[in-house]
C-alpha positions as CSV (number, residue, x, y, z in Angstrom):
1,M,0.2,0.1,-0.1
2,F,2.9,2.4,1.1
3,H,4.4,1.9,-2.6
4,H,1.2,2.8,-4.4
5,L,0.8,6.0,-2.5
6,I,4.6,7.2,-3.3
7,E,3.9,6.3,-6.7
8,F,0.3,7.9,-6.8
9,L,2.5,11.1,-5.0
10,T,5.2,11.2,-7.8
11,S,3.4,10.3,-10.9
12,P,1.3,12.4,-13.4
13,S,-2.3,11.1,-13.9
14,Q,-4.2,11.3,-17.6
15,G,-7.5,12.5,-17.1
16,W,-6.8,14.3,-13.6
17,S,-9.7,16.7,-12.7
18,L,-11.7,17.8,-10.1
19,L,-13.9,14.9,-10.4
20,T,-12.3,12.0,-10.9
21,Y,-12.3,9.4,-7.9
22,S,-8.6,9.9,-6.8
23,F,-8.9,13.5,-6.7
24,L,-12.1,13.1,-4.6
25,V,-10.3,10.7,-2.2
26,T,-7.0,13.2,-2.1
27,F,-9.5,16.1,-1.5
28,I,-11.0,14.9,1.6
29,A,-7.6,13.9,3.2
30,F,-6.7,17.3,2.2
31,Y,-9.8,18.9,3.5
32,A,-9.9,17.2,6.6
33,I,-6.3,18.9,7.2
34,Y,-7.3,22.1,5.9
35,L,-10.3,22.3,8.6
36,L,-7.7,21.1,11.4
37,V,-5.1,23.6,10.7
38,G,-5.8,25.8,7.8
39,M,-8.4,28.1,9.3
40,R,-6.2,29.0,12.2
41,R,-3.5,30.8,10.9
42,R,-3.6,32.5,7.8
43,E,0.2,32.1,6.2
44,V,-0.1,28.5,7.2
45,M,-3.3,28.2,5.3
46,M,-1.8,29.9,2.1
47,C,1.2,27.8,2.5
48,Y,-0.8,24.5,2.7
49,V,-2.7,25.4,-0.2
50,V,-0.4,26.8,-2.3
51,A,1.4,23.3,-1.8
52,F,-1.6,21.2,-2.6
53,S,-2.0,23.4,-5.9
54,L,1.1,22.7,-7.2
55,F,0.6,18.9,-6.4
56,F,-2.6,19.1,-8.1
57,S,-0.7,21.3,-11.5
58,F,1.7,18.5,-11.3
59,K,-1.0,15.3,-11.3
60,A,-2.4,17.5,-14.3
61,N,1.0,18.5,-16.3
62,G,3.7,16.3,-14.8
63,A,7.3,18.4,-15.0
64,L,5.6,21.0,-17.2
65,M,4.1,22.0,-13.9
66,L,7.2,24.1,-13.2
67,L,5.7,26.9,-15.6
68,L,3.3,27.7,-13.1
69,P,5.1,28.7,-9.9
70,A,8.0,30.3,-12.5
71,S,5.6,32.5,-14.5
72,A,3.9,33.5,-11.2
73,I,7.2,34.4,-9.4
74,V,8.2,36.3,-12.3
75,S,5.4,38.0,-13.1
76,W,4.5,39.1,-9.6
77,W,8.5,40.6,-9.4
78,L,7.9,42.5,-12.8
79,T,4.9,43.9,-11.2
80,R,6.7,44.9,-8.1
81,R,9.2,46.5,-10.1
82,M,6.6,48.6,-12.5
83,L,4.7,49.9,-9.4
84,N,7.8,51.1,-7.7
85,S,9.3,52.4,-11.0
86,T,9.7,56.4,-11.5
87,G,10.1,56.1,-15.3
88,N,7.7,54.9,-17.8
89,R,4.9,52.0,-16.4
90,K,3.5,51.8,-19.7
91,W,7.0,50.2,-20.8
92,W,7.2,48.1,-17.9
93,L,3.5,46.8,-18.4
94,L,4.2,45.9,-22.0
95,T,7.6,43.7,-20.8
96,I,4.8,42.1,-18.4
97,V,2.1,41.2,-20.5
98,V,4.9,40.0,-23.1
99,V,6.4,37.7,-20.5
100,D,3.1,36.3,-19.5
101,L,2.1,35.5,-22.9
102,A,5.2,34.1,-24.2
103,P,4.6,30.5,-22.6
104,L,1.2,30.7,-23.7
105,L,1.9,31.8,-27.3
106,Y,4.9,29.2,-27.5
107,Y,3.0,26.2,-26.0
108,K,-0.4,26.9,-28.0
109,Y,0.1,28.5,-31.3
110,T,3.8,27.4,-32.3
111,N,2.5,24.7,-34.3
112,F,-0.9,26.9,-35.9
113,M,2.3,29.6,-37.2
114,I,4.1,26.9,-38.8
115,E,1.3,25.6,-40.5
116,I,0.2,29.5,-41.8
117,V,4.0,29.5,-42.9
118,N,3.7,26.5,-44.8
119,E,0.2,27.6,-46.7
120,V,1.6,30.9,-47.6
121,L,5.0,30.1,-48.2
122,T,4.3,26.3,-49.7
123,T,6.8,25.6,-46.9
124,N,7.3,22.2,-45.2
125,F,8.4,23.0,-41.9
126,S,7.4,19.9,-39.5
127,P,4.9,20.7,-36.1
128,L,6.9,20.8,-33.1
129,S,6.0,18.0,-30.6
130,L,4.2,20.3,-28.1
131,L,1.7,19.6,-24.8
132,L,0.1,22.3,-23.8
133,P,-0.1,22.4,-20.3
134,I,-3.7,22.4,-18.4
135,G,-4.7,25.5,-17.3
136,L,-2.0,27.5,-19.3
137,S,-4.6,30.3,-20.8
138,F,-6.9,30.5,-17.1
139,Y,-3.8,31.5,-15.2
140,T,-2.2,33.3,-17.8
141,F,-4.8,35.9,-17.9
142,Q,-5.0,35.7,-14.6
143,T,-1.5,37.2,-14.2
144,I,-2.0,39.9,-17.0
145,S,-5.2,41.0,-15.0
146,Y,-3.2,41.6,-11.8
147,S,-0.5,43.7,-13.3
148,I,-2.8,45.8,-15.5
149,D,-5.3,46.5,-12.7
150,V,-1.8,47.4,-10.6
151,Y,-0.9,49.6,-13.3
152,R,-4.9,51.1,-13.7
153,G,-4.9,51.6,-9.4
154,N,-7.6,49.5,-9.5
155,F,-5.5,47.1,-7.1
156,P,-3.1,48.3,-5.0
157,G,-0.5,45.9,-5.7
158,D,0.5,45.2,-2.3
159,A,0.1,41.4,-2.2
160,T,3.2,39.3,-0.7
161,L,4.7,36.6,-3.0
162,L,2.9,34.1,-0.9
163,E,-0.8,35.8,-1.4
164,Y,-0.1,36.2,-5.2
165,L,0.8,32.5,-5.4
166,F,-2.0,31.3,-3.8
167,Y,-4.0,33.4,-6.2
168,I,-2.5,32.1,-9.5
169,T,-2.0,28.8,-8.3
170,F,-5.6,28.3,-6.2
171,F,-6.6,24.4,-7.6
172,P,-10.0,24.9,-8.2
173,L,-9.5,27.7,-10.7
174,L,-6.4,25.6,-12.4
175,M,-7.8,23.5,-15.1
176,A,-10.6,25.8,-16.9
177,G,-11.5,28.8,-14.7
178,P,-13.4,30.7,-13.7
179,I,-11.0,33.5,-14.2
180,T,-11.0,35.2,-11.1
181,R,-9.7,38.8,-10.3
182,A,-7.2,39.4,-8.0
183,G,-9.8,41.9,-6.1
184,T,-12.3,39.3,-5.9
185,L,-9.5,36.4,-4.1
186,I,-7.0,38.3,-2.5
187,P,-9.2,40.6,0.4
188,Q,-10.6,37.5,1.4
189,L,-7.3,35.9,2.0
190,R,-6.7,39.1,4.5
191,A,-10.0,38.6,6.4
192,E,-10.2,37.0,9.5
193,P,-10.9,33.2,9.2
194,A,-13.8,33.1,11.4
195,D,-15.2,35.2,8.2
196,R,-14.8,32.1,5.9
197,K,-16.6,30.0,8.5
198,S,-19.8,30.6,7.5
199,P,-22.3,26.9,7.3
200,Q,-24.4,28.7,4.5
201,L,-21.3,29.4,2.3
202,V,-20.4,25.7,3.2
203,Y,-23.9,24.4,2.2
204,T,-24.0,26.3,-1.0
205,G,-20.8,25.2,-2.1
206,L,-22.1,21.4,-1.5
207,W,-25.2,22.5,-3.9
208,L,-23.0,23.7,-6.2
209,I,-21.0,20.4,-6.1
210,I,-24.2,18.4,-6.7
211,L,-25.6,20.8,-9.3
212,G,-22.0,20.5,-11.0
213,L,-22.1,16.7,-10.7
214,L,-25.6,16.3,-12.4
215,K,-24.6,18.9,-15.3
216,K,-20.9,17.4,-16.2
217,A,-20.9,13.6,-14.9
218,L,-24.7,12.8,-15.7
219,V,-26.0,14.5,-18.6
220,A,-22.6,16.3,-20.8
221,D,-21.1,13.1,-20.5
222,Y,-24.0,10.6,-21.3
223,I,-25.1,12.6,-24.4
224,A,-21.6,13.5,-25.7
225,E,-21.3,9.7,-27.2
226,Y,-24.2,10.1,-30.1
227,N,-23.0,13.9,-30.5
228,N,-19.3,12.7,-31.2
229,W,-20.5,10.3,-33.3
230,I,-21.8,12.7,-36.1
231,F,-19.2,15.0,-35.5
232,D,-16.8,12.7,-36.4
233,D,-18.5,11.9,-39.4
234,P,-21.5,13.9,-40.4
235,T,-22.4,12.3,-43.9
236,A,-23.3,9.0,-42.6
237,Y,-26.1,10.3,-40.7
238,S,-29.4,11.7,-42.0
239,G,-30.1,15.6,-41.9
240,F,-32.4,15.0,-38.6
241,E,-29.6,13.1,-36.7
242,N,-27.2,15.9,-37.6
243,V,-29.7,18.8,-36.0
244,M,-30.3,16.3,-33.0
245,S,-26.5,16.7,-32.5
246,L,-26.5,20.1,-32.9
247,F,-29.0,20.3,-29.9
248,G,-27.2,17.7,-27.9
249,Y,-23.8,19.9,-28.3
250,S,-25.4,23.1,-27.6
251,L,-26.8,21.2,-24.1
252,Q,-23.1,19.2,-23.8
253,I,-21.1,22.4,-24.1
254,Y,-22.8,24.4,-21.6
255,C,-23.3,21.3,-18.8
256,D,-19.6,20.5,-19.4
257,F,-18.1,23.7,-18.4
258,S,-20.8,25.2,-16.5
259,G,-20.6,21.9,-14.4
260,Y,-16.8,22.3,-13.9
261,S,-17.3,26.1,-12.8
262,D,-20.0,24.8,-10.5
263,V,-17.6,22.5,-9.1
264,S,-14.8,25.0,-9.0
265,I,-16.8,27.7,-6.9
266,G,-18.5,24.7,-4.9
267,I,-15.0,24.0,-4.0
268,A,-13.7,26.9,-3.0
269,A,-17.2,27.7,-1.1
270,L,-16.3,24.8,1.2
271,M,-12.9,26.0,1.7
272,G,-14.4,29.7,2.8
273,F,-13.9,31.7,-0.3
274,R,-16.5,33.1,-2.4
275,L,-16.1,33.1,-6.3
276,N,-18.3,34.9,-8.6
277,E,-20.8,32.9,-11.2
278,N,-19.7,32.2,-14.2
279,F,-23.0,31.3,-16.2
280,R,-26.4,32.7,-15.8
281,F,-28.9,30.9,-18.0
282,P,-27.2,31.9,-21.2
283,Y,-30.0,30.1,-23.6
284,Q,-32.4,32.6,-22.1
285,S,-31.0,35.4,-24.2
286,L,-32.7,37.6,-26.8
287,N,-29.6,38.5,-28.6
288,L,-26.1,38.1,-28.8
289,T,-24.8,40.8,-26.7
290,E,-27.1,39.2,-23.4
291,F,-25.7,36.0,-24.4
292,W,-22.2,37.4,-23.8
293,R,-23.7,38.7,-20.7
294,R,-24.1,35.4,-19.4
295,W,-22.1,32.8,-20.9
296,H,-18.7,32.4,-19.7
297,I,-18.7,35.8,-18.0
298,A,-15.5,35.5,-16.1
299,L,-13.9,35.2,-19.8
300,S,-16.4,37.7,-21.6
301,T,-15.8,40.6,-18.8
302,W,-12.1,39.5,-19.3
303,F,-12.2,40.6,-22.9
304,R,-14.2,43.5,-22.3
305,D,-12.2,44.9,-19.4
306,Y,-8.6,44.2,-21.0
307,L,-9.1,44.3,-24.8
308,Y,-12.4,45.7,-25.8
309,I,-12.1,49.2,-23.9
310,P,-8.7,49.7,-24.6
311,L,-9.1,49.2,-28.1
312,G,-11.5,52.3,-27.7
313,G,-14.8,50.3,-26.6
314,N,-17.9,52.3,-28.0
315,R,-16.2,55.9,-27.3
316,K,-14.5,56.3,-30.8
317,G,-17.8,56.1,-32.6
318,K,-19.8,53.7,-34.3
319,W,-17.8,51.9,-36.9
320,R,-14.8,52.0,-34.4
321,T,-17.0,50.4,-32.0
322,Y,-18.2,47.8,-34.7
323,A,-14.3,47.1,-35.5
324,N,-13.6,46.7,-31.9
325,N,-16.2,44.2,-31.4
326,F,-15.2,42.1,-33.9
327,I,-11.5,41.9,-33.1
328,T,-12.5,41.1,-29.5
329,M,-14.6,38.0,-30.6
330,L,-12.0,37.1,-33.4
331,V,-9.1,37.2,-30.4
332,A,-11.9,35.2,-28.2
333,G,-12.1,32.5,-30.5
334,L,-8.5,32.1,-31.3
335,W,-8.1,32.1,-27.4
336,H,-10.0,28.9,-27.5
337,G,-7.7,27.1,-29.8
338,A,-5.0,27.4,-32.7
339,S,-7.2,26.7,-35.5
340,W,-9.0,28.5,-38.3
341,M,-12.5,26.9,-36.9
342,F,-12.2,29.0,-33.6
343,V,-11.4,32.0,-35.6
344,I,-14.3,31.4,-37.7
345,W,-16.7,30.9,-34.7
346,G,-15.1,34.1,-33.2
347,A,-15.9,36.0,-36.5
348,M,-19.1,34.5,-36.8
349,H,-20.1,36.0,-33.2
350,G,-18.3,39.1,-34.1
351,V,-20.5,39.7,-36.8
352,G,-23.7,38.7,-35.0
353,L,-22.7,41.2,-32.4
354,V,-22.0,44.1,-34.7
355,V,-25.4,43.3,-36.7
356,H,-27.2,43.7,-33.4
357,K,-25.4,47.1,-32.0
358,A,-26.2,48.3,-36.0
359,L,-30.1,47.3,-35.7
360,R,-30.6,48.2,-32.0
361,Q,-32.3,51.4,-32.6
362,Q,-34.8,50.0,-34.6
363,L,-35.0,46.6,-32.6
364,D,-35.5,48.7,-29.4
365,K,-38.9,50.1,-31.1
366,L,-40.3,46.9,-31.6
367,P,-43.3,46.4,-28.5
368,D,-42.5,44.5,-25.6
369,R,-44.7,41.5,-26.6
370,F,-44.4,38.0,-26.0
371,W,-44.0,37.1,-29.6
372,V,-41.3,39.6,-30.0
373,R,-39.3,38.1,-27.0
374,A,-40.3,34.6,-28.6
375,M,-39.0,35.4,-32.3
376,A,-35.8,37.2,-30.9
377,W,-35.2,34.2,-28.9
378,T,-35.6,31.9,-31.6
379,V,-33.4,33.9,-33.8
380,T,-30.5,34.1,-31.3
381,F,-30.7,30.4,-30.4
382,A,-31.2,29.1,-33.7
383,Y,-27.6,31.3,-34.6
384,L,-26.3,30.0,-31.8
385,L,-26.6,26.3,-32.9
386,V,-25.1,27.7,-36.3
387,T,-22.0,28.7,-34.8
388,W,-21.8,25.8,-32.7
389,I,-21.2,23.7,-35.7
390,F,-17.7,25.2,-36.3
391,F,-17.1,25.3,-32.8
392,R,-17.0,21.4,-32.6
393,S,-16.4,20.6,-36.1
394,T,-12.7,19.6,-36.7
395,S,-12.3,20.9,-40.0
396,W,-14.1,23.0,-42.7
397,E,-15.1,20.1,-44.7
398,K,-16.5,18.4,-41.7
399,A,-18.7,21.6,-40.7
400,M,-19.7,22.2,-44.8
401,A,-21.0,17.6,-44.5
402,M,-22.9,18.6,-41.6
403,C,-24.6,22.3,-43.2
404,H,-25.3,19.9,-46.4
405,Q,-26.6,17.1,-44.4
406,I,-29.0,19.3,-42.4
407,I,-30.2,21.5,-45.8
408,Y,-30.5,18.8,-48.2
409,D,-31.3,15.4,-46.2
410,F,-33.6,16.6,-43.2
411,D,-36.8,14.3,-42.7
412,W,-39.3,14.5,-40.4
413,A,-40.2,10.8,-40.6
414,Y,-36.9,10.2,-38.5
415,L,-38.3,11.7,-35.7
416,I,-40.3,8.9,-34.0
417,P,-37.9,6.2,-35.0
418,F,-34.9,8.6,-33.2
419,V,-37.0,8.7,-30.3
420,K,-37.8,5.2,-29.8
421,A,-34.0,4.6,-30.4
422,R,-32.8,7.0,-27.8
423,P,-35.7,7.9,-25.4
424,V,-32.4,8.7,-22.3
425,W,-30.7,10.8,-24.9
426,T,-33.8,12.6,-25.9
427,L,-34.8,13.0,-22.2
428,F,-31.7,14.7,-21.1
429,T,-31.0,16.8,-24.0
430,F,-34.6,18.4,-24.4
431,G,-35.0,18.0,-20.5
432,G,-31.9,20.1,-20.1
433,L,-33.1,22.9,-22.5
434,L,-36.3,23.4,-21.0
435,F,-34.5,23.6,-17.7
436,Q,-33.3,26.6,-19.1
437,A,-36.0,28.5,-19.0
438,I,-36.2,28.5,-15.3
439,R,-36.0,31.8,-13.7
440,Q,-32.9,32.8,-11.5
441,R,-35.2,33.4,-8.4
442,Q,-36.6,29.9,-9.0
443,A,-33.1,28.3,-9.1
444,D,-32.4,30.6,-6.2
445,S,-35.3,29.1,-4.5
446,I,-34.7,25.8,-5.1
447,R,-30.6,26.4,-3.8
448,D,-32.3,27.9,-0.5
449,A,-34.5,24.9,0.4
450,F,-31.5,22.7,-0.1
451,I,-29.4,24.9,2.6
452,R,-32.2,24.9,4.6
453,S,-32.9,21.4,4.8
454,P,-31.8,18.9,7.4
455,W,-28.5,17.3,6.9
456,I,-29.8,14.1,6.4
457,V,-31.6,15.5,3.5
458,K,-28.2,16.8,1.9
459,M,-26.6,13.3,2.8
460,L,-29.6,11.7,0.6
461,V,-29.6,14.0,-1.9
462,F,-25.9,13.8,-2.2
463,L,-26.2,10.1,-2.6
464,I,-29.0,9.8,-4.9
465,V,-26.9,12.0,-7.3
466,I,-23.5,10.0,-6.9
467,Q,-25.9,6.6,-7.5
468,L,-27.2,8.1,-10.9
469,V,-23.9,9.4,-12.2
470,V,-22.5,5.6,-11.5
471,N,-25.6,4.3,-13.2
472,F,-25.4,6.2,-16.3
473,S,-21.6,6.7,-16.3
474,Q,-19.6,5.9,-19.4
475,D,-16.8,3.9,-17.7
476,S,-15.6,7.4,-16.5
477,V,-15.8,10.8,-16.1
478,R,-14.7,12.6,-19.7
479,P,-11.9,15.4,-19.9
480,F,-13.6,18.9,-19.3
481,I,-13.9,20.1,-22.9
482,Y,-12.3,23.6,-21.8
483,A,-9.3,22.0,-20.2
484,Q,-7.8,21.6,-23.8
485,F,-8.3,25.5,-24.1
């Protein structure tokens, strides 16, 4: 047994995430010690959590985890130098951003640039054998946001190295965010330990973990298998089956990523830290502008504050506003991955945002009637479905093949046979999409009822969810979609 423990502690683990059984067992041991000693002295707690966070990164990335503390230490030191500089701080900030982005650009975009060079110059450079460190995109954005906030005076920049390491390496956020600002997390580190011992916060964390398990390990993982079949070979299936996979993927990516966010925010809550929500029923949106205020809120606000506004935002006139929207979404698409498909997806969202803003005055004159809202929702959701084709497809040819099947080979005659053949998939997919219609106050009421319930009820709910996950799981929990970004 001791040999297995040593092997576990010294070996990276493929597929390591917040929802693996090995993490669950490890977290229980970590959390027990955290409750005993971690809440008493702030410095002890931070050292303990940083050590565990680095271990978490090692399990996910192996030796590449060294990038995490190295990037954090260099960025912290440069930011302190910028803060104490009497010269031009803009050059310091530019240096920091370039240094912070360098590992991300190298690991994520080198082969993409080689591909472009080969196409443009008809050369034959071989791609490099590079493995993207998990979480690199997310903690890079956190280091950049800290430095920019210090430069702008939005955060004092007095974080100690230990506080900064805690903020950058905090393990619930490492794999796929949500991207958290220093102003959200570091002040909570400086609060009295008693302030982090709220039973309501702990129960809220447990509720979010349960919700995340339902979304990710139950719904997203179950419906993913069929979705993957269709996207891997669209021409092997009818247009109707292709449309069903679009509905399925729209729910899958929502449940996958919002499920991770729920678990991440929930684990942080168990430890006494309040993080901001990352999804707010995005498929209720009546336009793309509203969608990006509800979807992946941490990322959309990051691009708004650190790219869109510095480009000029909406302060430079109508056409400059349109260009800034388009550029921001283009970069957001490229952030998701080094692929032309993500660039196309970002461009489609950029065009959609520009069209909405161009027509906004006319749209605002429409009466606030049910049929108007229903039409706006239908157009918005249909456009989102089309954009997911390009987000999920691995090539332009496959995306076009799916579009061809949907346009030229769609037949309602497949409906009844499809439902009979895949009743659980149909229930999960369309039940999950219908659940998106729930109002925020109704969701809050359900959460509050869980928080007020006796501990035995909480335990039963948790065990029922675990049993459902076990019954419907596809051998193991699939890797989080956003972990690859």
